[in-house]
Phi, psi and omega in degrees: 000135182286139178268001182295131178260141176283169177305312182299320179294321178298314181299314182296317179300312180297318180299314182290324177298327181270003177070031182257131170283167177298321180297320179293320181293322183279341178060233182281000177066017177293320183263329183209123179275161178300320180298319178294321178296319178302315181295321178296314182295328180277355182077017181276347175216161182255149183278146168270167178299322179299316180293321178298314179298318180297312182293322177299319179294315182292327181271355179057049177231157176298145184298327182297338180293339181248359192278352189301327183273356184283132180231135177299142178287140180299141181300318181298320177299313180298322177296316180296317179299316178299315181296320179297316182289327185272342182285110180282169181235350186297116177074009185227083183296331181293341182288340176299313179298325179294315177301316182297323178294318177300314182295321179300317178296321179298317180293315186286325188259334191230333195306311186298335182260004182277150170295160187302318181302322179286325175298321177298316180301315179297316181295322178293317178299319177294319179299320179298315179298319179298317178296318181297314184292319185270338186072017184246110180300338182299337179290350176261356188300315188300313182291321181291321180296325184275327191239349190286334180300324178295321180297320181300329185274345188273149174255339176239125186263138171264179183303314181299324177298317179294322177296319178294321177296319178298317177297313180300309182298323180292323176298317179292324177301323181280336183222098183298340180293344178276353185291126177241111187300316181295315180294322179297316178299320178301315183286324176301312180298320180293318182294328183297339182260357190285335182295344178278347187250336187271144172293155188300328182289350178253000183293332179300323179291320177300317179299319178296318178296320175307311184299314181291321177299314179298319179301321178295314179300316180295323178294341183242014176069027182256120185250338188301117175086343186285335174297323178291324176298318178297316180299314180293326178298318178294322178295320178295316179302319179293319182297317184261001178056047177230111189245022184294335179266001186300317178301321179292320179296319175300317177301317181292327175298320177299314183296317180298317179298318179293322179294323185279313181198098186298317186295312181287341185272350189307312184294315181295322180298318179299319178296318180293319178297322177296321180293325176294316184298320183291335178287338177100012179262079179299332179299326179294319177299316181295318179296322179297315179298319179296316180297314182300315182294316187286323186256309186290320182286348175262008175075045178300129178294153181243165176069000000 
């Protein structure tokens, strides 16, 4: 019989030697939930480097003591994940099939061997596509119910947190009855500080979350802080030279101006609409007209 211990067995042994319950080890569960720890200890999921570092710190042991189970992620998987996250959908219906093809390869070729955090990322990306294709927020329920509480508690977001936020905001965008003013304000304030924490290669995802977050606020007449989100989104686009969301951001500038003061905004709105038109996104113009008719003419409250 082999005396080799798995990662989960090592963690459990160290935890019990130190007299720590799972709840004590996980603390506020911002970084690791009790449920996730159970799966790790049972060998039902694999650790990411972040989880290994966290557990080494909590258990007060050198990181190498836990590193034996860590495996580098396959390059092809990382490429596919990047492509799914970077492939936009605005005005491009054929890109849905492209995203689905990438996700199918991720599931068939890599999913079973991925650490749990990466499996969560794939599942969230798939849930977002399912919600987009069906127009039904319920397809996002499972992932949000299991993992969203951790996102609410964090002040610094990792990639998975941003993916979950993007899924959450898109579900709320489709169903205004899900809008929670207090929670929305919490996330707006949190997002405004995130550009200071993320590496530059992840800023494109933050910009996308900004855009969806702003869309939710506009659909519900909420203006506080969203102008700053739009401003930061434009700064990120300029920094990383990625302008695929620019027509939508221009559209949102129009909406914010109309919500705050229609009379003073008329001239600026015309300029913004012209800038959208020259880019060739007639759909953005149409969406603005639909939004204005549906919300502003019905007396949507502001601020």
